[in-house]
C-alpha positions in Angstrom: -9.2 10.6 3.1 -10.2 8.6 -0.1 -8.0 6.4 -2.2 -7.5 8.0 -5.6 -6.4 5.9 -8.6 -3.8 8.2 -10.1 -2.0 9.2 -6.9 1.1 7.6 -5.4 0.8 6.9 -1.7 3.6 6.6 0.9 3.3 4.2 3.8 2.4 7.1 6.1 -0.5 8.2 3.8 -1.6 4.5 3.4 -1.7 4.1 7.1 -4.1 7.1 7.4 -6.3 5.6 4.6 -6.4 2.2 6.1 -6.6 3.2 9.7 -3.5 1.4 10.9 -0.2 2.5 12.3 2.8 3.4 10.0 4.7 0.3 11.1 1.9 -1.9 9.9 1.7 0.0 6.6 5.5 -0.5 6.1 5.1 -4.2 6.6 2.3 -4.3 4.0 4.5 -2.3 1.6 7.2 -4.9 1.9 5.0 -7.9 1.1 6.4 -9.5 -2.0 3.2 -9.1 -4.1 2.2 -5.7 -2.9 2.5 -3.2 -5.7 5.0 -0.8 -4.1 8.1 0.5 -5.6 11.2 2.4 -4.4 11.1 6.1 -5.0 14.2 7.7 -3.6 14.5 6.7 0.0 10.8 5.8 0.4 8.4 3.3 -1.1 5.3 4.4 -2.9 2.3 2.6 -4.4 -0.2 3.8 -7.0 -3.8 4.1 -5.8 -5.2 2.0 -8.6 -2.6 -0.8 -8.0 -3.5 -0.8 -4.3 -7.2 -1.1 -5.2 -6.4 -4.0 -7.5 -4.3 -5.7 -4.9 -7.1 -5.6 -2.4 -9.6 -6.9 -4.9 -7.8 -10.3 -5.0 -8.5 -12.9 -2.4 -5.5 -14.1 -0.4 -5.1 -16.6 2.4 -3.2 -15.6 5.5 0.4 -16.5 5.2 0.5 -16.3 1.4 
């Protein structure tokens, strides 16, 4: 699976992309600066926003 810029991803799809479990993906989606948004009862994130978020350096705990 490849990250596409104009597609919204759920935590389940993100987990498959990243190779982590769904619980870890949900934790990432709930990080304050992660670009997710509520869509109905689930969170989603746009592929291009995910790519941009990963392009920025962060220190653990920030």
